[in-house]
C-alpha positions in Angstrom: -2.9 9.2 7.3 0.2 6.3 7.7 3.7 7.7 8.5 5.1 3.9 7.6 7.1 4.2 4.9 6.0 2.0 1.8 7.7 -1.1 0.9 8.9 -0.2 -2.4 9.3 3.3 -4.4 10.0 3.8 -7.5 10.6 7.6 -8.7 11.1 8.9 -12.3 12.8 5.8 -12.7 14.0 5.3 -17.0 16.4 2.8 -18.0 17.5 2.1 -21.6 19.6 -0.2 -23.2 21.8 0.1 -25.4 20.9 -2.6 -28.8 23.2 -2.6 -32.4 24.5 0.7 -31.1 20.7 2.4 -30.8 19.7 3.2 -27.2 16.4 1.3 -26.2 13.9 2.7 -23.4 12.5 0.0 -21.8 11.1 2.5 -18.7 10.7 5.6 -19.1 9.8 8.1 -16.5 8.0 5.7 -15.1 6.8 6.2 -10.5 5.5 4.0 -8.1 4.6 3.0 -5.5 4.2 -0.6 -3.0 2.1 -0.3 0.6 3.8 -2.5 3.1 0.8 -5.3 3.1 -0.6 -4.4 -0.9 -1.4 -7.0 -3.1 -0.8 -5.1 -6.4 -0.8 -6.9 -10.2 1.2 -5.6 -13.6 0.1 -6.0 -16.9 0.9 -5.4 -19.9 1.6 -6.6 -24.0 4.6 -8.2 -24.6 7.8 -5.2 -24.7 5.7 -3.0 -21.9 8.5 -2.9 -19.9 7.2 -6.0 -17.3 10.0 -7.8 -17.1 12.4 -4.7 -17.0 10.3 -3.0 -14.1 10.1 -6.7 -12.3 14.4 -6.7 -12.6 14.2 -3.1 -11.1 12.3 -3.8 -8.1 13.8 -7.0 -7.5 17.1 -6.3 -7.1 18.7 -7.8 -10.8 19.5 -4.5 -12.3 19.5 -0.9 -11.9 17.6 2.5 -13.4 19.6 4.5 -15.7 18.2 6.8 -14.1 15.4 7.5 -11.2 15.0 5.9 -7.3 13.9 2.3 -6.6 14.0 1.7 -3.0 13.0 -0.8 -1.5 12.4 -1.2 2.3 14.0 2.0 3.0 17.3 1.8 1.0 17.8 3.0 -2.6 19.3 0.6 -4.8 20.5 2.2 -7.4 23.4 3.1 -6.0 24.4 0.0 -4.8 26.7 -2.6 -5.7 26.5 -5.9 -7.2 27.6 -7.6 -3.5 24.7 -5.7 -1.5 22.0 -5.6 -4.2 22.3 -9.9 -3.6 22.4 -9.1 0.3 18.7 -7.0 -0.3 17.5 -9.8 -3.0 18.6 -12.6 0.0 16.8 -10.5 3.0 13.9 -8.0 2.1 13.0 -9.7 -1.0 10.8 -13.7 -2.0 10.8 -14.5 -5.4 8.8 -17.0 -7.3 9.1 -18.1 -10.9 6.8 -19.2 -13.5 9.3 -22.5 -13.6 9.6 -22.9 -10.0 13.6 -23.3 -9.8 13.8 -25.6 -7.4 17.4 -27.7 -6.7 16.3 -30.6 -8.5 19.0 -32.9 -5.6 17.3 -31.2 -2.5 13.8 -32.1 -0.5 11.4 -29.2 -0.5 12.6 -28.8 3.0 16.1 -28.2 2.0 15.0 -26.2 -0.6 12.5 -24.5 1.4 16.0 -23.9 3.8 18.6 -23.2 1.3 18.0 -19.2 1.4 18.3 -19.2 5.3 21.4 -20.7 4.7 22.8 -18.2 2.9 21.8 -15.9 5.6 24.2 -17.8 8.2 20.7 -18.9 10.4 21.6 -21.9 12.2 21.3 -25.7 10.7 18.9 -26.0 13.5 16.8 -23.1 13.2 16.0 -24.1 9.3 15.2 -26.9 9.7 11.9 -25.5 12.3 11.0 -22.1 9.7 11.1 -25.2 6.5 9.3 -27.1 8.5 6.9 -24.7 9.8 6.7 -23.1 6.1 5.8 -26.2 4.6 2.6 -26.6 6.6 1.9 -23.0 6.3 1.4 -24.3 2.4 0.1 -27.3 2.9 2.7 -29.5 2.1 3.8 -30.8 6.7 3.7 -33.9 4.8 6.0 -33.9 1.0 9.0 -32.3 3.2 11.1 -35.1 2.2 10.4 -35.4 -1.8 12.6 -33.8 -3.7 10.6 -31.7 -6.3 10.7 -34.6 -8.8 7.9 -36.6 -7.0 6.1 -33.8 -6.8 3.6 -32.3 -8.8 3.7 -28.5 -11.3 1.1 -27.2 -7.8 3.4 -28.8 -5.5 6.4 -27.3 -6.6 5.0 -24.0 -6.7 4.0 -24.8 -3.3 7.3 -25.7 -2.2 8.7 -22.4 -4.8 6.4 -19.8 -2.5 7.4 -21.6 1.5 11.3 -21.3 -0.3 10.6 -17.2 -1.4 9.0 -16.6 2.3 12.2 -18.4 4.7 13.7 -14.9 5.2 11.0 -13.0 6.5 11.0 -10.5 3.2 9.4 -7.0 2.3 8.2 -8.1 -0.5 7.0 -11.3 -2.0 7.8 -11.2 -6.2 6.0 -13.3 -8.1 6.5 -13.8 -11.8 3.5 -15.5 -14.1 3.4 -18.3 -11.3 1.0 -20.0 -12.6 1.8 -20.4 -16.3 3.0 -23.9 -16.2 0.0 -24.9 -14.3 -3.4 -25.9 -15.5 -6.1 -23.8 -14.3 -7.2 -25.5 -11.1 -3.8 -26.0 -9.9 -3.4 -21.9 -11.2 -6.4 -22.0 -9.1 -5.4 -22.6 -5.7 -2.0 -21.0 -5.7 -3.8 -18.1 -6.3 -5.6 -18.9 -3.3 -2.4 -19.1 -1.1 -1.5 -15.7 -1.9 -4.4 -14.4 -0.7 -3.8 -16.1 1.9 -0.2 -14.6 2.4 -1.4 -11.2 2.2 -4.7 -11.3 4.6 -1.7 -12.7 6.2 0.1 -8.6 6.0 3.1 -9.9 3.4 3.0 -6.8 0.6 2.4 -9.3 -2.9 3.6 -8.1 -6.6 2.7 -10.2 -9.6 4.2 -9.8 -13.0 1.8 -11.6 -15.8 -0.3 -11.2 -18.8 -3.6 -12.7 -17.8 -6.3 -10.1 -17.2 -7.8 -13.3 -14.8 -4.4 -13.7 -12.0 -4.0 -9.8 -12.0 -7.9 -9.3 -10.8 -7.0 -10.9 -7.5 -4.5 -8.1 -6.2 -5.9 -4.7 -5.4 -4.7 -2.9 -8.0 -3.7 -3.4 -10.9 -1.1 -1.0 -13.7 -1.1 -1.3 -17.0 2.1 -0.7 -17.8 2.4 0.1 -22.2 5.4 1.1 -24.5 7.6 1.7 -20.6 5.3 3.8 -18.7 3.0 3.8 -16.3 -0.8 3.8 -19.2 -3.4 3.4 -16.6 -3.5 2.0 -12.6 -7.2 0.1 -11.4 -8.7 -0.2 -8.1 -9.9 -3.5 -8.0 -13.4 -2.9 -6.0 -13.9 -6.4 -5.7 -11.2 -9.0 -6.3 -11.1 -12.7 -7.9 -11.3 -14.8 -4.0 -11.9 -18.4 -4.4 -14.9 -19.6 -2.9 -15.6 -22.1 -0.8 -17.0 -24.2 -3.0 -13.7 -24.0 -4.9 -14.3 -21.9 -7.3 -13.4 -17.7 -8.0 -16.1 -14.9 -6.2 -16.9 -13.0 -8.9 -13.9 -10.3 -8.6 -12.3 -7.0 -10.5 -15.1 -7.7 -13.8 -17.7 -6.6 -10.8 -16.7 -3.2 -9.2 -13.3 -1.5 -10.9 -12.3 2.3 -11.2 -9.3 3.7 -13.4 -7.1 6.6 -13.0 -4.7 7.2 -16.7 -1.5 8.5 -15.6 0.4 8.6 -19.2 2.5 7.2 -21.6 5.5 7.2 -23.0 7.2 5.3 -26.2 9.8 2.9 -25.8 10.6 -0.2 -26.3 11.8 -3.8 -23.8 9.9 -6.0 -22.1 
């Protein structure tokens, strides 16, 4: 068994919000481990706790109880400044709406996270160019977002997420604003990144997107309902279609669920 610590650990995590004076239990006793180099998808209906889980793993929020450990650091008791540092150095975010700076070029958008980490200018420029080439946009470095298609903008967002060589690539509905063909191309990119050794966590409500992962964690009412191992993850074929994927074989383990709200 490997002695390498997981990229992310959630241990007995609970998150409770107060709404109108009443407690809202968004997550209830959630325990989860993301091994380094793994590819995990989180699924669940609206109100299942997906967004809350993503916010905790992404250090955008802190748990009410339990432990959240990112790349060996327990983040629950950290200050906002310390969590901001972890977000910048250890987590790469890919959002449904791209979140690119409209007045910056593709290369400048990719370089921006490195600027915040104090990376020298020449090194930033070279790495931004290398990352854009890696995602197939080596000839679009000087283009602004409004000069790029939706799929190209999402590729810039993926390159930006990789800028600081994060321990975790966290994607929130990464194909939600894309047509099906472009969405397949983006999922092919995620597959390539996973095969290169990156740890990937995708939050989605779409089964066919989740089946690109090796494991699907199903949330329901704030708890982990079950974990599903995908025997044959979906992978793009040479002809541009999809391999049969998760529906061709999977195994499930019921973990139990708690009643709760939140999304």
